[in-house]
LUMFI-684240 format. One record per atom (N, C-alpha, C): residue number from 1; residue in three letters; atom name; y, z, x. Coordinates in pm, 1 decimal, always signed. Each point is the difference from the previous one (the first is absolute). Example, Ala and Ser with C-alpha at 12.3 -4.5 7.8 and 13.67 -1.06 7.14 Angstrom:
! residues 2
PT  k  r  a  north  up  east
PT  1  ALA  N  -569.0  +780.0  +1319.0
PT  1  ALA  CA  +119.0  +0.0  -89.0
PT  1  ALA  C  +120.0  +0.0  +90.0
PT  2  SER  N  +105.0  -72.0  -35.0
PT  2  SER  CA  +119.0  +6.0  +82.0
PT  2  SER  C  +109.0  +73.0  -77.0
END
This chain:
! residues 130
PT  k  r  a  north  up  east
PT  1  UNK  N  +2372.7  +2045.4  +4141.8
PT  1  UNK  CA  -67.8  -124.1  +35.9
PT  1  UNK  C  +14.5  -23.3  +149.3
PT  2  UNK  N  -109.4  -39.8  +62.4
PT  2  UNK  CA  -2.4  -19.2  +144.1
PT  2  UNK  C  +37.4  -143.1  +34.7
PT  3  UNK  N  +89.0  -11.8  +97.2
PT  3  UNK  CA  +35.5  -131.5  +53.4
PT  3  UNK  C  -2.1  +6.6  +150.7
PT  4  UNK  N  -65.9  -97.1  +60.6
PT  4  UNK  CA  +5.2  -19.2  +144.5
PT  4  UNK  C  +74.2  -130.7  +25.4
PT  5  UNK  N  +96.7  +4.2  +88.4
PT  5  UNK  CA  +80.1  -118.6  +27.2
PT  5  UNK  C  +1.1  -27.5  +148.9
PT  6  UNK  N  -53.2  -116.1  +37.2
PT  6  UNK  CA  +0.3  -40.4  +140.1
PT  6  UNK  C  +128.3  -76.4  +32.0
PT  7  UNK  N  +41.4  +9.6  +122.0
PT  7  UNK  CA  +114.7  -77.6  +47.9
PT  7  UNK  C  -12.7  -17.5  +150.2
PT  8  UNK  N  +86.0  -82.5  +54.6
PT  8  UNK  CA  +1.5  -18.0  +144.5
PT  8  UNK  C  -65.3  -127.9  +48.5
PT  9  UNK  N  -62.0  -72.8  -91.5
PT  9  UNK  CA  -60.1  -125.9  +40.8
PT  9  UNK  C  +106.6  -103.8  +30.5
PT  10  UNK  N  -43.3  -112.8  +51.7
PT  10  UNK  CA  +93.8  -106.4  +30.6
PT  10  UNK  C  -64.7  -106.3  +84.6
PT  11  UNK  N  +82.3  -90.2  +49.1
PT  11  UNK  CA  -46.4  -107.6  +86.8
PT  11  UNK  C  +44.0  +29.9  +142.6
PT  12  UNK  N  -95.8  +2.7  +90.3
PT  12  UNK  CA  +28.2  +31.5  +139.9
PT  12  UNK  C  -71.8  -99.0  +90.5
PT  13  UNK  N  +38.2  +4.1  +125.5
PT  13  UNK  CA  -67.3  -80.7  +102.2
PT  13  UNK  C  -114.4  +80.5  +59.1
PT  14  UNK  N  -98.1  -70.6  +50.0
PT  14  UNK  CA  -111.1  +66.6  +67.1
PT  14  UNK  C  +52.7  +86.2  +114.3
PT  15  UNK  N  -58.2  +118.3  +11.5
PT  15  UNK  CA  +43.0  +93.5  +103.3
PT  15  UNK  C  +100.7  +103.1  -47.6
PT  16  UNK  N  +60.0  -24.5  -114.8
PT  16  UNK  CA  +99.2  +93.6  -52.1
PT  16  UNK  C  -67.5  +114.0  -77.3
PT  17  UNK  N  +83.6  +90.4  -49.5
PT  17  UNK  CA  -49.7  +118.6  -69.1
PT  17  UNK  C  +60.3  +10.3  -139.3
PT  18  UNK  N  -70.1  +71.6  -85.7
PT  18  UNK  CA  +50.1  +34.8  -132.5
PT  18  UNK  C  -40.3  +142.3  -32.0
PT  19  UNK  N  +80.2  +64.8  -80.0
PT  19  UNK  CA  -39.3  +128.8  -54.0
PT  19  UNK  C  -1.7  -11.6  -151.9
PT  20  UNK  N  -118.4  +16.2  -54.4
PT  20  UNK  CA  -16.8  -4.8  -144.6
PT  20  UNK  C  +12.9  +141.4  -56.6
PT  21  UNK  N  +56.9  +7.7  -117.9
PT  21  UNK  CA  +18.3  +128.6  -66.7
PT  21  UNK  C  -71.1  +0.1  -134.1
PT  22  UNK  N  -50.5  +114.7  -36.3
PT  22  UNK  CA  -61.7  +19.2  -131.2
PT  22  UNK  C  +60.6  +126.5  -57.9
PT  23  UNK  N  +87.4  -16.9  -96.1
PT  23  UNK  CA  +67.2  +112.6  -62.0
PT  23  UNK  C  -62.6  +29.7  -135.7
PT  24  UNK  N  -11.8  +128.0  -29.8
PT  24  UNK  CA  -63.4  +40.3  -125.6
PT  24  UNK  C  +99.1  +69.0  -92.6
PT  25  UNK  N  -15.2  -25.6  -126.1
PT  25  UNK  CA  +71.6  +75.4  -102.0
PT  25  UNK  C  -101.9  +50.9  -99.6
PT  26  UNK  N  +24.5  +120.5  -50.3
PT  26  UNK  CA  -94.3  +60.7  -92.1
PT  26  UNK  C  -127.6  +46.1  +67.8
PT  27  UNK  N  +4.8  +11.4  +131.6
PT  27  UNK  CA  -120.9  +31.4  +76.4
PT  27  UNK  C  +42.6  +50.3  +136.9
PT  28  UNK  N  -78.2  +91.0  +56.1
PT  28  UNK  CA  +26.9  +42.8  +135.9
PT  28  UNK  C  -115.5  -39.7  +89.7
PT  29  UNK  N  +33.4  -52.7  +117.4
PT  29  UNK  CA  -103.0  -39.0  +95.5
PT  29  UNK  C  -58.4  +119.1  +75.3
PT  30  UNK  N  +66.4  +113.3  -9.3
PT  30  UNK  CA  -43.8  +115.2  +77.7
PT  30  UNK  C  -138.9  +44.2  -44.5
PT  31  UNK  N  -87.9  +14.6  +97.8
PT  31  UNK  CA  -138.3  +41.0  -24.1
PT  31  UNK  C  -75.8  -102.5  -84.7
PT  32  UNK  N  +20.0  -125.4  +32.1
PT  32  UNK  CA  -69.0  -108.8  -68.1
PT  32  UNK  C  -51.8  -98.4  +104.1
PT  33  UNK  N  -79.4  -95.9  -46.7
PT  33  UNK  CA  -40.4  -111.9  +84.3
PT  33  UNK  C  +84.5  -121.5  -37.5
PT  34  UNK  N  +47.1  -68.9  +101.3
PT  34  UNK  CA  +84.1  -118.1  -21.3
PT  34  UNK  C  -46.1  -108.8  +95.6
PT  35  UNK  N  -8.5  -120.2  -50.2
PT  35  UNK  CA  -43.8  -110.1  +84.5
PT  35  UNK  C  +91.0  -120.0  -11.1
PT  36  UNK  N  -4.1  -79.9  +105.6
PT  36  UNK  CA  +65.6  -130.3  -0.7
PT  36  UNK  C  -108.1  -107.4  +0.0
PT  37  UNK  N  +21.0  -97.6  -83.7
PT  37  UNK  CA  -95.2  -108.9  -14.8
PT  37  UNK  C  +76.8  -131.3  +6.5
PT  38  UNK  N  -70.1  -106.4  +28.7
PT  38  UNK  CA  +66.4  -129.3  +0.1
PT  38  UNK  C  -96.3  -106.4  -51.9
PT  39  UNK  N  +58.9  -102.7  -51.9
PT  39  UNK  CA  -81.0  -111.1  -49.2
PT  39  UNK  C  +72.7  -130.8  +28.5
PT  40  UNK  N  -67.9  -85.8  +72.9
PT  40  UNK  CA  +51.8  -133.0  +29.2
PT  40  UNK  C  -58.6  -98.1  -101.1
PT  41  UNK  N  +66.9  -109.5  -24.5
PT  41  UNK  CA  -51.4  -99.2  -96.0
PT  41  UNK  C  -141.1  -44.6  +36.6
PT  42  UNK  N  -89.7  +5.2  -97.8
PT  42  UNK  CA  -136.6  -43.2  +21.5
PT  42  UNK  C  -87.8  +98.0  +73.3
PT  43  UNK  N  +54.3  +118.3  +29.7
PT  43  UNK  CA  -77.8  +99.5  +72.4
PT  43  UNK  C  -15.1  +126.0  -83.3
PT  44  UNK  N  -99.0  +79.1  +33.8
PT  44  UNK  CA  -20.2  +126.7  -68.3
PT  44  UNK  C  +103.7  +102.8  +46.4
PT  45  UNK  N  +21.6  +95.8  -85.7
PT  45  UNK  CA  +90.1  +109.4  +36.4
PT  45  UNK  C  -58.4  +77.6  +116.9
PT  46  UNK  N  +85.8  +36.4  +90.6
PT  46  UNK  CA  -41.4  +73.0  +120.5
PT  46  UNK  C  +76.5  +131.5  +9.4
PT  47  UNK  N  -72.0  +107.3  +16.1
PT  47  UNK  CA  +63.0  +128.3  +25.5
PT  47  UNK  C  +33.3  +9.5  +147.0
PT  48  UNK  N  +125.2  +29.0  +33.5
PT  48  UNK  CA  +39.9  -2.6  +139.9
PT  48  UNK  C  +41.6  +135.7  +54.9
PT  49  UNK  N  +41.2  +91.5  -83.2
PT  49  UNK  CA  +41.3  +131.1  +50.5
PT  49  UNK  C  -9.1  +102.4  -111.3
PT  50  UNK  N  -29.8  +121.9  +37.4
PT  50  UNK  CA  -6.9  +107.9  -98.5
PT  50  UNK  C  +48.3  +128.4  +64.0
PT  51  UNK  N  +59.0  +83.5  -83.4
PT  51  UNK  CA  +41.9  +131.6  +43.6
PT  51  UNK  C  -44.2  +101.7  -103.0
PT  52  UNK  N  -55.4  +109.3  +49.0
PT  52  UNK  CA  -40.6  +110.0  -86.0
PT  52  UNK  C  +97.7  +112.4  +27.9
PT  53  UNK  N  +95.6  +13.0  -89.0
PT  53  UNK  CA  +117.2  +80.5  +32.7
PT  53  UNK  C  -28.8  +149.5  -1.2
PT  54  UNK  N  -111.7  +43.0  -53.7
PT  54  UNK  CA  -31.9  +142.4  +3.6
PT  54  UNK  C  -43.1  +43.2  +138.7
PT  55  UNK  N  -49.1  -93.7  +78.0
PT  55  UNK  CA  -37.5  +31.0  +138.3
PT  55  UNK  C  +72.8  -85.4  +100.3
PT  56  UNK  N  +82.3  -92.1  -54.9
PT  56  UNK  CA  +75.9  -93.2  +84.4
PT  56  UNK  C  -90.6  -85.2  +87.2
PT  57  UNK  N  -118.0  -31.0  -50.0
PT  57  UNK  CA  -90.2  -89.4  +72.2
PT  57  UNK  C  +35.9  -144.0  -32.4
PT  58  UNK  N  -9.1  -84.2  +99.7
PT  58  UNK  CA  +30.6  -141.3  -18.9
PT  58  UNK  C  -115.3  -86.4  +48.9
PT  59  UNK  N  -16.1  -114.2  -64.8
PT  59  UNK  CA  -107.8  -91.2  +33.3
PT  59  UNK  C  +52.1  -142.8  -8.5
PT  60  UNK  N  -60.3  -87.3  +81.2
PT  60  UNK  CA  +45.6  -137.2  +4.9
PT  60  UNK  C  -117.7  -95.4  +6.9
PT  61  UNK  N  +18.3  -114.6  -62.3
PT  61  UNK  CA  -97.7  -107.1  +16.4
PT  61  UNK  C  +16.2  -60.7  +139.2
PT  62  UNK  N  -105.6  -59.4  +49.4
PT  62  UNK  CA  +4.3  -60.6  +132.1
PT  62  UNK  C  +110.7  -103.4  +11.3
PT  63  UNK  N  +29.0  -68.5  -110.1
PT  63  UNK  CA  +97.0  -109.8  +3.2
PT  63  UNK  C  +142.0  +46.3  +32.9
PT  64  UNK  N  +29.5  +128.4  -22.2
PT  64  UNK  CA  +136.5  +48.5  +26.5
PT  64  UNK  C  +2.5  +118.2  +95.8
PT  65  UNK  N  -115.5  +47.4  +39.2
PT  65  UNK  CA  -6.9  +117.6  +86.1
PT  65  UNK  C  +71.2  -25.4  +132.0
PT  66  UNK  N  +75.1  +100.1  +41.6
PT  66  UNK  CA  +70.3  -9.9  +127.1
PT  66  UNK  C  +139.0  -59.6  -10.3
PT  67  UNK  N  +33.0  -58.9  -112.7
PT  67  UNK  CA  +132.6  -58.3  -16.5
PT  67  UNK  C  +63.6  +38.6  -133.6
PT  68  UNK  N  -62.9  +94.9  -67.5
PT  68  UNK  CA  +53.9  +43.7  -128.9
PT  68  UNK  C  -2.4  +151.9  -7.3
PT  69  UNK  N  +87.1  +53.6  -83.4
PT  69  UNK  CA  +3.3  +145.0  -19.7
PT  69  UNK  C  +38.1  +30.5  -143.9
PT  70  UNK  N  -83.7  +81.2  -64.8
PT  70  UNK  CA  +28.4  +43.3  -135.5
PT  70  UNK  C  +50.5  +143.3  +6.0
PT  71  UNK  N  +99.2  +30.5  -81.1
PT  71  UNK  CA  +57.4  +133.8  +3.2
PT  71  UNK  C  +56.9  +35.7  -136.1
PT  72  UNK  N  +18.3  +129.9  -19.5
PT  72  UNK  CA  +56.6  +50.0  -125.2
PT  72  UNK  C  +127.0  +77.1  +30.3
PT  73  UNK  N  +106.4  -32.0  -71.7
PT  73  UNK  CA  +121.1  +79.9  +3.1
PT  73  UNK  C  -1.2  +83.8  -127.2
PT  74  UNK  N  -28.7  +127.0  +15.9
PT  74  UNK  CA  -14.4  +86.9  -116.2
PT  74  UNK  C  +131.1  +11.0  -76.7
PT  75  UNK  N  +109.4  +14.2  +72.1
PT  75  UNK  CA  +130.2  +16.1  -65.8
PT  75  UNK  C  +37.1  -122.7  -81.9
PT  76  UNK  N  -32.1  -117.9  +53.6
PT  76  UNK  CA  +30.2  -124.5  -69.6
PT  76  UNK  C  -110.3  -39.6  -97.6
PT  77  UNK  N  -114.6  +69.1  +7.4
PT  77  UNK  CA  -116.7  -35.7  -81.7
PT  77  UNK  C  -31.6  -147.8  +14.9
PT  78  UNK  N  -4.1  -42.6  +124.2
PT  78  UNK  CA  -21.0  -141.0  +32.7
PT  78  UNK  C  -103.5  -10.9  +111.8
PT  79  UNK  N  -90.6  -93.7  -15.7
PT  79  UNK  CA  -97.2  -30.1  +104.4
PT  79  UNK  C  +42.9  -128.8  +67.8
PT  80  UNK  N  -0.8  +2.0  +131.6
PT  80  UNK  CA  +43.2  -115.1  +77.7
PT  80  UNK  C  -118.6  -62.5  +72.7
PT  81  UNK  N  +11.8  -128.0  +23.9
PT  81  UNK  CA  -93.1  -69.6  +87.7
PT  81  UNK  C  +82.2  -79.6  +99.5
PT  82  UNK  N  +0.2  +47.4  +121.9
PT  82  UNK  CA  +67.3  -72.2  +108.4
PT  82  UNK  C  -99.6  -98.5  +59.5
PT  83  UNK  N  +37.8  -125.7  +2.7
PT  83  UNK  CA  -88.2  -102.1  +55.4
PT  83  UNK  C  +72.5  -72.9  +111.8
PT  84  UNK  N  -61.8  -2.1  +116.1
PT  84  UNK  CA  +56.7  -62.5  +117.9
PT  84  UNK  C  -83.7  -120.5  +41.8
PT  85  UNK  N  +56.1  -79.1  +87.6
PT  85  UNK  CA  -71.3  -116.6  +53.8
PT  85  UNK  C  -63.8  -81.9  -111.3
PT  86  UNK  N  +78.8  -29.6  -100.2
PT  86  UNK  CA  -52.4  -74.8  -114.3
PT  86  UNK  C  -42.5  -140.4  +42.3
PT  87  UNK  N  -105.4  -48.1  -63.6
PT  87  UNK  CA  -46.7  -135.7  +25.5
PT  87  UNK  C  -22.7  -71.0  -133.6
PT  88  UNK  N  -25.7  -128.8  +6.0
PT  88  UNK  CA  -7.8  -79.3  -123.3
PT  88  UNK  C  -112.5  +48.4  -91.7
PT  89  UNK  N  -101.7  +62.2  +59.3
PT  89  UNK  CA  -110.7  +51.8  -81.1
PT  89  UNK  C  +40.9  +121.5  -82.9
PT  90  UNK  N  +116.7  +54.5  +28.4
PT  90  UNK  CA  +50.5  +113.1  -78.4
PT  90  UNK  C  +71.7  -45.3  -126.5
PT  91  UNK  N  +16.8  -128.8  -16.6
PT  91  UNK  CA  +65.5  -51.6  -120.2
PT  91  UNK  C  -83.1  +33.3  -123.1
PT  92  UNK  N  +60.5  +72.4  -93.2
PT  92  UNK  CA  -71.4  +45.0  -119.9
PT  92  UNK  C  +98.4  +74.1  -89.8
PT  93  UNK  N  -48.2  +32.9  -118.1
PT  93  UNK  CA  +71.8  +94.5  -85.2
PT  93  UNK  C  -56.5  +138.1  +27.8
PT  94  UNK  N  +88.3  +93.9  +24.1
PT  94  UNK  CA  -39.0  +135.2  +37.9
PT  94  UNK  C  +22.6  +94.7  -116.0
PT  95  UNK  N  -100.6  +81.7  -26.1
PT  95  UNK  CA  +2.8  +94.8  -110.4
PT  95  UNK  C  -26.9  +140.8  +51.6
PT  96  UNK  N  +62.2  +95.4  -63.5
PT  96  UNK  CA  -41.1  +137.8  +23.6
PT  96  UNK  C  -74.4  +50.7  -123.0
PT  97  UNK  N  -86.9  +93.7  +24.9
PT  97  UNK  CA  -79.1  +59.9  -106.4
PT  97  UNK  C  -15.2  +147.9  +28.3
PT  98  UNK  N  -9.2  +78.5  -103.8
PT  98  UNK  CA  -8.7  +144.6  +17.3
PT  98  UNK  C  -109.3  +58.7  -85.9
PT  99  UNK  N  -59.5  +104.9  +53.6
PT  99  UNK  CA  -101.6  +80.5  -64.8
PT  99  UNK  C  -134.5  -71.9  -4.5
PT  100  UNK  N  -98.5  +69.6  +52.9
PT  100  UNK  CA  -137.3  -52.5  +5.9
PT  100  UNK  C  -11.4  -124.7  +87.1
PT  101  UNK  N  +81.2  -5.2  +103.0
PT  101  UNK  CA  -19.2  -100.6  +104.6
PT  101  UNK  C  -113.3  +50.6  +89.1
PT  102  UNK  N  -101.3  -81.2  +17.8
PT  102  UNK  CA  -119.2  +42.4  +73.7
PT  102  UNK  C  -3.3  -65.6  +137.4
PT  103  UNK  N  -30.3  +79.9  +100.2
PT  103  UNK  CA  -12.8  -51.7  +135.6
PT  103  UNK  C  -135.7  +38.5  +55.1
PT  104  UNK  N  -68.1  -98.0  +55.5
PT  104  UNK  CA  -129.4  +23.9  +63.9
PT  104  UNK  C  +9.7  -49.6  +142.7
PT  105  UNK  N  -33.3  +86.5  +92.4
PT  105  UNK  CA  +6.1  -36.8  +141.4
PT  105  UNK  C  -137.9  +11.6  +63.9
PT  106  UNK  N  -32.9  -98.9  +78.3
PT  106  UNK  CA  -119.6  +4.3  +84.5
PT  106  UNK  C  +47.6  -17.6  +142.9
PT  107  UNK  N  -2.3  +109.6  +72.5
PT  107  UNK  CA  +59.7  -2.1  +132.1
PT  107  UNK  C  +149.8  -22.6  -13.5
PT  108  UNK  N  +49.7  -96.1  +72.2
PT  108  UNK  CA  +143.0  -27.7  -2.2
PT  108  UNK  C  +39.6  -100.6  -107.4
PT  109  UNK  N  -96.8  -53.2  -70.4
PT  109  UNK  CA  +27.7  -102.8  -99.6
PT  109  UNK  C  +5.4  +61.9  -138.5
PT  110  UNK  N  +110.1  -25.3  -71.3
PT  110  UNK  CA  +20.8  +58.4  -131.8
PT  110  UNK  C  +17.8  -107.5  -106.5
PT  111  UNK  N  -54.5  +26.3  -116.2
PT  111  UNK  CA  +19.8  -86.4  -115.5
PT  111  UNK  C  +75.6  +79.3  -104.9
PT  112  UNK  N  +110.3  -55.5  -45.1
PT  112  UNK  CA  +86.2  +67.5  -96.6
PT  112  UNK  C  -14.9  -71.0  -133.4
PT  113  UNK  N  -41.1  +75.5  -99.1
PT  113  UNK  CA  -39.8  -58.0  -128.1
PT  113  UNK  C  +91.9  +48.8  -110.7
PT  114  UNK  N  +58.9  -93.3  -70.6
PT  114  UNK  CA  +89.5  +35.0  -109.5
PT  114  UNK  C  -59.7  -20.8  -137.5
PT  115  UNK  N  -130.7  -22.2  -6.0
PT  115  UNK  CA  -63.6  -32.0  -127.7
PT  115  UNK  C  +30.7  +102.9  -107.9
PT  116  UNK  N  +1.2  +126.2  +40.0
PT  116  UNK  CA  +19.4  +105.2  -99.7
PT  116  UNK  C  +137.9  +64.2  +7.6
PT  117  UNK  N  +90.4  -62.8  +75.3
PT  117  UNK  CA  +135.5  +53.5  +8.8
PT  117  UNK  C  +65.0  -2.0  -137.0
PT  118  UNK  N  +69.2  +107.9  -30.2
PT  118  UNK  CA  +49.6  +16.3  -137.1
PT  118  UNK  C  +132.6  -70.3  -24.6
PT  119  UNK  N  +86.4  +0.1  +101.1
PT  119  UNK  CA  +133.4  -55.6  -19.1
PT  119  UNK  C  +26.9  -109.7  +102.5
PT  120  UNK  N  +62.2  -105.7  -44.4
PT  120  UNK  CA  +31.4  -113.7  +86.6
PT  120  UNK  C  +144.6  -43.3  -19.3
PT  121  UNK  N  +57.1  -48.7  +108.6
PT  121  UNK  CA  +131.3  -61.4  -9.7
PT  121  UNK  C  -12.5  -147.6  -31.9
PT  122  UNK  N  +114.2  -65.2  -7.5
PT  122  UNK  CA  +2.1  -140.3  -40.7
PT  122  UNK  C  -10.7  -94.7  +119.1
PT  123  UNK  N  +15.0  +53.1  +119.5
PT  123  UNK  CA  -15.7  -80.1  +120.3
PT  123  UNK  C  +130.8  -48.9  +59.0
PT  124  UNK  N  -3.9  -24.7  +129.6
PT  124  UNK  CA  +112.6  -58.8  +71.4
PT  124  UNK  C  -55.0  -107.0  +93.7
PT  125  UNK  N  +67.0  -112.1  +6.4
PT  125  UNK  CA  -50.8  -113.1  +76.2
PT  125  UNK  C  +42.8  +7.3  +145.5
PT  126  UNK  N  -95.6  -23.9  +87.7
PT  126  UNK  CA  +27.8  -11.5  +143.6
PT  126  UNK  C  -43.5  -138.9  +43.5
PT  127  UNK  N  +91.4  -71.7  +60.3
PT  127  UNK  CA  -29.5  -133.4  +50.0
PT  127  UNK  C  +36.4  -4.8  +147.5
PT  128  UNK  N  -98.8  -35.7  +81.7
PT  128  UNK  CA  +19.7  -6.2  +144.4
PT  128  UNK  C  -17.0  -144.8  +44.1
PT  129  UNK  N  +98.6  -50.3  +68.2
PT  129  UNK  CA  -6.1  -138.0  +48.1
PT  129  UNK  C  -6.7  -1.2  +152.4
PT  130  UNK  N  -64.5  -104.2  +50.5
PT  130  UNK  CA  -18.2  -9.6  +145.5
PT  130  UNK  C  +117.1  -69.8  +65.8
END
């Protein structure tokens, strides 16, 4: 049975950083697609980062580009999302999803879609205060 477990969320001040983790059991991230998504109260889910571990390609939504980094630790079988310069608009529940994460890019702008992602974690809360 596959389980994805997010961790690393918390309450921080604007300008600070967090590193979110997505650990898998019963599943390997190697040579898969993995995405990070977030959802704030009253808002639609937003795909913010994706990694395609078979080619190590990474993609980011405009909202986090330049201040976030997604990575895979193969030995730990964990996908990380480092987020810097956090602001109040980053307040949301963050989820990781694996397999069939779709990314479409037009020029430098990418949309990360988790509609058909097969596995999801339970989420970790990030709260940023000013």
